[in-house]
Structures are given as structure tokens and as C-alpha cells.
N, C-alpha and C positions, 0 to 999 in steps of 0.2 A: 504493500500500500504506500502510495506517495504521501509522505508526511506533510507535504505542503498542499494537499488537495483542498481546493476551495469548495467545501461541502455546503452547497446552498440549501437554505431552508432548514437547517438543523438547529433548532433552538426553541425553547419554551420555558415553562415555569417550574419551580422546584419546590419540593415538600418533604415531609417526614413521615415515619411509619408508626403503626400501633402494634407491631409484632412484639412478643415477649423479648426482653432484652437479651436473654441467654440463647435465643433460638436462631438469630440471623447472622450468617457469616459476614464479616466486614472487611474482606480482603482488599478492596479498593478504597472505598470511602473512608475507612477508619485506619488508614496508615499503612498501606502495603510497604514492605521493606523494613518494618520494625521487627522486633524479635518474634520468632515463631511461637505459636501458642504453648508448645511444650518447654520452652526455655532453651538456653544455650547448652551445647554439649558439655558434659562434665559437671554441670551445676547440680543435677539431681543427686549425684553421689555425695557432693559436698553438703547439700542440704540434709541428706539422710543422717550425716554424722553429727551435725549441730542441733537438728531438731528445732522445735518451737516451744517457747516457754509454756504455752497453754495447751494447744493441740495442733493438728495439721492445719495448713493454710485454708482459707475460705475457698474451697474448690466449687462448692455448690451454692448458688444464690438462692436462698430459701428463707421465708419469713421466720423470724425468731432467732436467726443466726447472729453472731456478733462479728462485726467488722472491726479489726484492730488496725488503727491508723497511727503511723509514726509521724510526728510533727516536731518542728523546732520548739524549744521551750518558750521563746519570746518572739514577738513580732519583729524585733530588730534582727533576729537571726535570718530572716528572709533576705536581708541584704547580702548575706554571704554567698547567695547564689547569683547575685548580680543585680537584682532590682534595687533601684536607688530611692524608691518612695515607700513609706510605710503603708500597711493595709493589705498587702498581698496575702499575708498569712490568714487574715480574716476571710478573704475571698475563697481560699482553699477550704477552710472550715465550713463556710456556707455551702459550697458545692458538695462537700462530703455529706453534710446533713440532708441536702435535697436528694442525693443519690440514695442514702439510707432510707429516707421516708418512702421513696418510690418502691423500694424492695422490702420494706418492713423489717429492716435490719436494725439491731442495736449497734451503737458505736462505742468502742473503747479507745480512748486517746492515750498514746504512749509518747511522752515528751522526752526529747533528747537534748542535752545541753549544747553539744558542739555540732556545728554543721557537718563537719567531715565524718561524724559518727552516724549520720542518718542511713547511708547505704549499708554500712557495716551492720547496723542493727537489723536492717531488713534481711540481709544475707544470713545473719545469725538466727533468723526465725523469730524475731521479736514482734513481728506484725505482718499484716497482709499487704500493706502498701505504705509508701512515703508520700504524703500530700504536702508538697512544698515546691518551690521553684528549683527543680533539679534539672541541670543542663544535660541534654542527651549527648553522650560521648561514646565512642567505640569501646573503650575499656569498660565503661559502665554497662554497656549493652551485653558484654560477655558475662556479667554478674547477675543482672536483673532484667526483667521485662520492663518496657516503657509503654505508657499509653500514647495516644495521639497527642500532639502538642497542646498544652493548655494555652500557651501563647509563645511568642518568640521574644528574645532579647537581642538588641543590637549593641555591639561593643563600640563605644565612642571614645575618642580622646577628650578629656575634660580639662579645660584651662581656665584661668581667671579671665574675667571680662576685661577687655583692653589688651590682652596678650595676642600677639600676632601668630596666626597659624594658617597660612595659605597652602603650605606644602611642608614635607619633611625637610626641605632645604632651608626652611626658616629656623630650624631647631638646633643648629650646630651649637655645641657646648651646653645643651640642656639635657635633662634626664626625664625619661618616661618610666613611671612605676607600673609594673605588670604583675598580676598574680601568676604564681607558678602554674604551668599547664594552661595558660590563657590561650584562647583561640586566636588572639591577636599576635602571638609570639612570632609566627612565620612571617607575617607582613612586616613586623619590625626588623626581623633579620634581613629581609630583602632590602628594606630601606637603608639599613646600616651599611650594606655593601656599597651603596652610592654615596652615603653620608656617614662616614665612620665616626664623625665627631658627636653623633647622638649617643647619649648614655642610656643605660637600662638598669633599673633597680628592681630586682625580683623580690616580691613579698609572698608570704605563705598563702596557699590557695584559699584558706578560710578567713583571710583578712576581710573584715566588713567593708562594704563600699562606703559606709559613713565615715570610716577612719580615713580612707583615701581622699574623699571629698573634703574632709576637714583639713587634712594636711595640705591640699592644694590651696584651699581658701586662705590658710594662714601662712603660706609661703614655704612650708617645709618640703613640699614637692613642687617641681616645675609643672608637671602634668601627670595624669594617670589615665589608664584604660579602664573604663567602668561600663558595665552592662546597663542599658536602659531598656525597660520593658515597653511593649506596645502601648502607645498612648501616654507614656509618662514623660514628664519634663522636669527640669531642675529648678525652674524659676521660683516656685513657691518656697521650697525649703533651703535652696542654695542660691540666693539672689546675686552673689558675687561671682558665680561660675557660669560658664557656657560650654555646650558641647560643640565640637567641630562638626560642621554642617552635615557630613555624611558618615554613617557608621562604617567601620572597617571590617566587621565580621557580623555574622548573624547565627544565632544558636536557637535550637528548639528547646523549650522548657516544658517538661512533662512530669507526670507522677511515675514513680518507680513502683513496680508491682512484683510481689513474690512470684517467681517463675513457675512455681508448682500450682498456680491458680489460674489456668487459662480461661475458665468461665468468668472469673472476676475481671480479668483483663478485657474480655470481650464486652462485658456489661458496662465497664467503665468507659471503654472506647465509644460505645454507642451513646451513653449518657453525655459525655463531653462533646461529641459531635453535634448532638441535638442542641445542647446548650449554646455552642458557638454559632450554629447556623440560625437558631431561632432568636438570638439575642436582638431585642428590638430597641433597647435604650441607646441613646446616642451620647457619646462622650463629649461632643462639641455642643455647647449651649447655642440654641437658636438665637439669632440676632434680628435686627430690623431688615428692611428690604435690601439695602446694599449687600449685606452679608448673605442673604438668601440668593440674590442674583449671582454672587461670587461662587456660592456652593452649587448652584444649578438645580436645587431641589427645594420644593415647598412641602413641608411636613404638616399633615392635617390629622388632628386627633379627633376621633369620632366614635360612634357606637354602631354595632351591627343591627340594623333594623330595616324594615321595608321602606321607610320614608327618607332615610339618610344614606346608608351604604350597605350593600350586601353582595354576595357572590351568586351568580345565576349561571349554572352550567359552565363554570370555569371563567365567566366574564365578570369583571368588577362593575357594579351598577349602583344606582341610587340617585335621587334628585339632587341632593346637596353635593354628592360626589361629582356628578356631571357638571354642575355649575363651577365648582372649584377646579375641575380638570380643565375647563375652558379658560378660566382665569390664568392658570399656570401655563397653558399653551400659548396664550397671547403674550406672556412675558418670556417665553422660551425656556420654561422650567419643567422639570420632571416632577410629577405628583407622587408623594409617598403617603400611605395611609397607616396610621398607628391607632389601633383599637384600644380604647381605655377599658380596663377590666371592670370598672364600675362607673356609673354616672358621676358619682361624687369625685372620681379621680380626674375628670376632664380638666378642671381648672388647676388642680395640683400639678398635673403633667404639663399644662401650658406654662404656668409660672416657673416650673422647674426646667424649662427649655427643651423638653423632649419633642415639642412640636411648635409650629409657628401660628397655627390657627386651630381653634376648637369649633367644630361644626356638628351639632346634634339637636336640631330644632330648639335652639336656645332663645327664650324671650329676651328682647333687648333691654328690658328693665332689670334684668339680673345684674347688670353692671352697677346698679345702685347699691347692691349688697356686697360687691366685690371690688374694693378700691384698686386692686392691682390689675384690673381687667378693663378693656375698652371694647365696646360693641360697634359693629358696622351699622350702616343704615339697613333697614329691613329688606329682606329678599322675599318675604311671604307674610301674609296675614291670616290668622286662624281664629277659631273660637274654641274655648274649652268646654267640653260637655261632660255631664254626669252620665256614666254608662251603667245600664241595668240589664237584667235578663229580659228576654222578649216578653215574658208573661208578668213582669213586675208592674204593679199599678201606680208606682210613684209618678207624680205629675209635676211637682214644683218644690221650691225650697222649703215651703211649710211642711212638706212630707218627710224632710230629712231628719227631723228630731228622733233620736234614738237609733238611727241607722249607722252602720259602720262603713266608712269609705277608706279604701286602702290605696295609698300612693307612695312614691319614694319620698323620703324626707328631704332630699336635695332638690326636688323638683319645684317648679313654680306652683304646681297644684297644691302642694303642702301649705304654702303661704296663703293661697286663696281660701282653703278650708279653715286655716287658723283665724283668718279675719272674720269668717262667718261664725265661728265658735266664740270669738271675742265679742261679737255683736249680740250674743245671747242665745244662739242656736245650740241646743243640746246634741252635739255631734260627736261620734266616736271616730277619731282619726287614727288610722293604723298605718304603721310604717312597713312598706314593702322592701324586700332586699334591694340593695343598691345596684345589683347586677341584673335586676329584672327589667325587661323591656315592657312598655305599655301594652304591646300586643299580647304578651304573656299574661298580664293582669286581666285583660279583656277575656282571654280564654278561661281564666280561673273563675271569673264572674259567670261566664256561660255554663260552666260545669257545676256551679253552686258552691265552689270552695270559698269564694269571696262574695260579700254582700253587694258592694258597689265599688266602682273605681272612677277615675277621671281620664279623659283622653282629649288631645287636640284634634280638631275636626279633620285635618288631612290624614292623620294616622287612623282615626276611626273610619273614615271613608274607605280606606284600603281594606280594613277588616270587614266592613259591611258589604264589600264587593263580592265576598265569597261565603259569608255566614249570615244566618237569619236568627241565631239564638240569642243575640243581644240587640239593644236599641239605644238610640240617643234619647235620653230622658228629657233633659233640658239644658240650656246654656248656663254656665256659672261665671263665665268671664269672656270678654271679647269686644271688639277684635283685639287680638294679641299680635304684636309685631315680632317676627322671628329674625334673628341676625346671626352673625358669626363673631366669635370672641378672639381678640389678640391681647398680648400683654400691653399694659398702659404705655410703656415706653416705645412700642413699635409703631410710631406715628406715621412713618412713611408707608409701611405695609397697610395700615388702616386707610390711609388716603387712597392707595392704589385699589384696595378692595371696594371702597365707596365709589370710586370713579367707574370701576367695572360694573357694579350694580346699577349705577345711574344710567349707564349705556344700555345694559342688557335687560333690565327689569321690564317685563311685559312686552319685550321685543320678540322677533321671530324665533330666535334660538331659545329664549326662555319659555315661550309658550309651547313650543314643540316638546321640550323636555318635561314641562309641567303636565301636559296632556298625556304624555307617555306613562307617567307614574300615578296620576290621580284622576284621570278622566276617561280612561280606556278600560272598561271592565274586563274585556277579553284578555288584554295584555296583563292587567293586574293579576288575574287568576293564574296566567302562565308564570308570571314572576313568582307567585306564591308557591306553585307546584315545583318549580325548578330551583328554588333557593337552596344554597349550601350554607348551613349553620348548625349549631348544636341541636336544634329542635327539628329542623325540617329535612336534613340531608339523609337520604338513603345511601349515598355514596358520592364520590367525587366525579365519577365518569361512568359510562356504560362498560368500561373495560377494567374496572378495579381489580377483579380477581386475577386476570392475566398479568396486570402490572405488579401486583403483590408477589406473584410467583417469580417473575423475571427479576424484579428488583432484589428480592431476597437472595437469588442465585449469585448476584454480584455485590451484595452488601450495600445497596442503595436503599434509601427510605422511599416507599412506594408513592406517597403523595408528591414527592419531588418529581418523579417521573410523570405522574399525571399532569402536573403543572407544565412540564416541558412539552408533553404531548398536546396540550391545549394550545400552547404557543405555536407549535409546528403546524397543526392541522385543524384546530377548533373541534377536535374529536370527529372529523370527517375522514372516514377510512378510504374514501375515494379521492382525496385531495391529490393534486398534482401541480407542481410548480413549473414555471417557465424553464427552469434549468433541468427539469426531468426528475426531480425528487418526488417520491411516491409514498402515499399512505399516511398512517397516523403519525409516524415519527419522521416523515419526509426524508427517507433515505434514498440515495442514488442506487440504482440496481447493481452497479459494479461494486459499490461498497458493501451492499447487503450480501452479495455472493461470497465475499471473503469471510462472512460469518455464517455461511451455510444456508442462506435464505434466498428463495427464488421468487415467491409470490408476496410482494409488498402490499397488495390490496387485502391480504388476509390479516386481520387484526393481530392474531397471535404471532405470526411470523414478523410482522412489522415491529411490534413491541420488542420481540426477542432480539432482532437485529439492532434496533436503536439503543437498547440498554447495554447490549454487549459492546457496541461501538463507543458509547459514552464511558463505559468501564475501561476499555482499552486506552482511550485518551487520558482518562484519569490516572492510569498506571504510569503514563509517560512523564508525568510531572513529579518533581522532587517529593519523596514520601514524607519528608519532614517539613513541608510547607504547612502553614496553619490550615486546619480543616476548612475553615470558612473561606479561605482564599483558593485552595486547591480545586474546590468544586466549581468556583467561578471561572478559573482558567480552563477547566475541562469543558464547561459549557461554551465558553468563547471559542475553543478549538472545534467543538461540534458544529458551530455555526460557520467559522471562517477557515478552519484547518489548523493543525498543530504548528505548521511552519510559520504562519503569520503571527500566531501568539508568541512563538519564540522570538521572532523579529521584534515584536512590541516590547517584550521583556528586555531584550538587549538595548533597544532604544531608550527605554525608561531608565536603565542604569546610566546610559551616557548623558541623559538629561538631568541627572541628580534625583530622579524619582526612585521609589522602592520597587525593584523588580519582583518582589515576593508578594506584593499586594495588588489586587486588581482594581478596586474602586479608588478613584482619585489619584491613581498612580499609573499602572500599566494601561488602563483604559484611556488615559490622556495620550499616551504614546500611540495607542491603536488609532486614535482619531487622526494623528499626524501622518500615518502611513497611507492616507488617501491624498497627500500633498506630494507633488513631484520632487521637491527638494529632499524629502525623507524617503519615499519609496524607492527612489533610484539607488539609494545606498543599502536597501534591505535585500536580504537573500531571496525572499519570496515575492518581492515587489509590491505592486499596488494591491490594496484591499479596501473595500467600502467600510471604513472604520466606524462611521456613525451607525451603520446597521448592526455591527457586532456589539457596540456599546449599548445601543437601545435594546437589543436582544437580551443581553445579560441583565440589564436593569429591570426589564419587564418580567423576566423570570423571577428575579429576587422579590419584586413587589407582589406578584401573584402567590409566590411561595409564602411570603409573610401573611398574606391575606388568608390562605388556607390555615396557617397555624393559629391566627388570631380569631377566626370566625368558626372553626370547627373543632371537634374533639378527636380528630384522626390520630393524634399522637398517643 
């Protein structure tokens, strides 16, 4: 197979699986190339002699078992592995607790004083794994098994602010402090051949990074090589220091696992992969419009319901979603959706910078109660109705005395009911769970589990379009203006949203979208029947069973493949591209034949070939790449060919970008490969880079939507 094949139409959305963690092989997705499940040769005999202080390693993941975890005694010990900021130790502990909860395991923490004793304690049988920032090295891989990378560290030279460091040639007569067995050692040795005046001071391997940083700050060292973890910076804790702009080496950091516990290793790999792929929080706080434009992404925090945002047969839909997608399109932005776990979380997440806009049928007068929030001009006007069963005789407010109305405490409905009660009405106001949607409460009323509830007219109209067991009793409030929320300091974003709504409100685009969701009973029923969420989904696609089997064969999570399949073909098994790609996974016949498949119009054969091809591409990338990056590289290669992705990684490195990260790094280089000045220098030449970037981003977005709106995990 030509590694540079421009495989047209190979791309879609990604997702994760609900298979038992101990049942699915993870040869590709979960770190092919790491230690084999049975451990390194000779280790079994060694372990037989030393034994374990309690009993054998945790070989079987079963409820009630105890997971024995070796950790450093103090958070500061984390720095011994290279991380320069505190808090990493707590991250490891939190991950272990979540893993244990998922498997109903008890946890026994074994604390070790010295960093260099962690691996020795594991080999001596003192625990099942080491949960700390352990750098993956070849000597260690001969002693223990390693999980997929938890993250990566980049070894930088750290100097004082104001010190010159443009190249090694600037450092004659100065000394670099290095830990023994540092991965930076070889680079320094090469540099010293050309610049013999550079001095080297070796320090013990377990020297804390804090000490090296303090010594540089106070002038006892000229400079030091220190590992900096993904997303970490020096500025907060070490304001007088700076890192040299580019790292000089990159190391995978992982958990070390007892080599006699292959099922534990497999379960941990699966857990960590899901954690990394599904992580939705953003480390970069959202800013105002200039920052959003620089980033190229508008983040919208919302809820999954029929009036706002939902998945329908693999497609992202919803009235507010389509309006905001048009706003983003007009500004040249990509739209990302973040689902708040509870309605009460919408504003917490907004103020915390996880998103730029909160959109979930929000009354504009809510801003009066939230000083940190500003509301846009209205995009819709509704009335709030009391909702009763179809045979309930309630007619007006005077009939509400002694009745129980259930609504969310965070909703505007709660405040409406409180005002009625304060006015003297004997009303029983009951709090619904904050993760309950209004449509769920309506269903509870219909089934007699709740007495009454409240709903905005646009939400209730959707429900009444397919059910006759509830009715609008009477209006309690209205008209109510609905808008979107931004942080109070995001005034430029607010102005842009207001200008958009002023242009579009009740215009052609607005009216078409409004009619689509609220005035077309046939379409409204179809949307209801095909919705994908916790309550309504019978599956993600018509081909879930086939995908589950093929994904398990190669260690992929099946909803990931379903999402990719939708991106490729929209679940149309007869799809054919102009380039000749065929079927659900849009494979070229010559590529499919290399995987033993002849009939790409047959769903089973198409899925088998597509998953096998993705797995083959995934295996060609460095096994110690972070999981969350390796899968994006594989998907980019599925769309454009492995050779073009390799060109983009090489170009990213030349441009000072990180060749091990897809988003905001290699994808930027991929865009440049459609420009003559860059593709003429590339091995595999021209590529439609914007298509590849769009492809991977849309896959990630639909994958995230699957995770946030369904229970497939």
C-alpha cells in the first residue's frame, strides 16, 4: 500500500464503547508497542521469588477486590518525575478513585518516601501499580508494564528572565544542570562537540525540579533541564524564570503496573483512554471576541433537549444550535458544543471559562439575579404554562391552592411560583432534579408520578405535537423574552451577538429554522423518533452490532467508529464519492482489497475494511504518543493519507509547533500544505489541508456530542 495514498472521503466522527473493560483487546488504540500483557521475559521468575506483601497481584477485576496503589508520600514528590507544578499527585489520586468506583474496587494506598523507590516497591510486590508521573524508559519497561501515557512531558532548558538563549552558541562558559539519565543528555553531548566550552553539572536522578528551579532563580545554577508537563507553565510559581521556547526532548509519562496483572493493565488502559478522549474541560479560559477569533472556535454551553440541541440520526440539530452555528459561520468560527451536566451548572461553567456562550432557553431577566452575566437581546418570545394531565379539571390560578407543582429550583419557573406563594396562594412547590429536562417532567405528569409542572410554550408545543395525555392548563407568565448569556466582561462578543440577532430575527433564515422545529408537526415527530439521548436512543446507527464486533477486534471504542461512519456516508450504505470511494466507510476498492474485502456496498464488509484500515494507520504512529493525539493523527491519515500527515508533522516541527499534537499544532501545518511555497518542499506534495482539518474537527465534535448526550459509555 502506498503510504502517501490520498484516500478521499475517509473521515467521520469518533466515540467510545460500553463493553466491559476487561473484555476488549486494545492492541491499537491503547498503546501498541508497550509491554506485552504477560510482562517482560524473566520478570515472572523474579516476581515469584519476592512475592507480594498481601497476596498475588490484582489479576482479576472483580467487585470487592482491593487495588493496592503505590504513590509518593507528598505532592512535592511529583516533581521528581519532572513536573514543575504542584497538583499532579492529586490528579492521579482522583483518576484512581474514579477507576475504582467504576469497578467496585476498594483502594489501599501505599506511600513511599523516595521517588526512586517507587518502581522498586512495585517490582518487590508491594502493590498493583504506581500512580505517579513515571517516565517511560526502556530499562523500566524491562521491569514493569506501563499503561498508555497519562500525559507527556517536554524537557526544556530553564533560564532566568533576561538571560540570552538563542542557541547553544550563546552559552560558552556557562553550565547546564542535568539529572542523571536525563533524556536531554544526548542532545547536550552533541552540542558540546560544536561548543566545548559549555559545562555540564550532573545531579542525582531524584533531585526535585523545585530545587533546580530555585537554584537557577537564585543564581547558583546558570540553567537547568527540567521537564514541563502538558499545559503547564512556570509563570505563576516561578515569575523570574522562563523556558527556552522549544522543548529539547519529549517523554511519555504513565502509570507503572505489576507485570503479572494483564487484566488490570488492560482495564487501566481502557479507562485512561476514555478519560483522555472524553475530557471536555478546556485548560484555556475563554476570553472576549478577539480571543475567540484568534482561537477559531466558539464554545457554546447548552443542554440536550428538543428545543435547544440534540442528536438526530448522527446529525447535530436544535433551534438554538442552528442559530449559533450560523453566527459562528458568519465570523469564520468553528462551533463546539459543551453539554452542562445540570441546568444549574450552565452559569458556573460560563463564569469558569469553559464556554463563551450559554444557550438553553434562558429568560433575559435572569441577568438581574446574576451580576457576572450579561444577556443578549431576545431571539424568541414564549409564554409559561401550567401543565396538567389531559383529564385534570384545573382551570385557573384559584384552583392551584393545595396542589403540588414540580420544577427545577434554578429555573425561572421556580421564581414565578414563589411570587404566587408570597402573594398568599397556598402552593406546594417541589424541586425537580437539576439534570431533569422539562420534557421529562411533562412525561412524569402524564404518567401520574407528578401532580403538575410548568413549561415554556415552545417546549410544550413540541410535546403536544406527538402526545395527547397532557394539556396546557393556563398561562402563568408571558410573554417571556429568551436570550443567550455571556460573561459580563465579554462586551465585544455581546455586541456581535446582538448585531447578529438584529439582522436575522424574523428574517428568512430565522423563520425557516423556527418553522423546522416548532411549526412542522411531521418533522417534529420525526425528530422525536430519531433523537439520540439517554431516554430516546435505541442505538446510534442501524449498524451498531456490526460496528461493536469490528471495533472490539481492533481495540477501538464502537461509538467512535459510528461517528466516523456518519461523517463518511451519513449511514448511507450506497454512498459513492466522486473519487470512487464506496459504502458506509467510503473506502476505495483497491484499499479494501488489501484487507480482504470485495463488496463495499455490503455493510458488514465495508465496516470491516474501514476499521481495519483505521487500525493499520493507527499502528503506524508512535505508540507513545498521547492517546488523545494518536487517534486524531490516525483519522487525519484516513482522510488524507499517512504520507501527508507525516509531511505536516515535519513541517510543524520546522515551524516551532509541536509535532506530537494535532489540534492547534500539526493541523496548522496541514493547512499550509495547500500553499505552493510549502507543498513544493513536502515529500507528498499538495493536499487540501482545510478539508483534513475540518474532517478531524467535525469528528471530534460529533464524538463529544455522543459522549455528552448518550449513555453509550
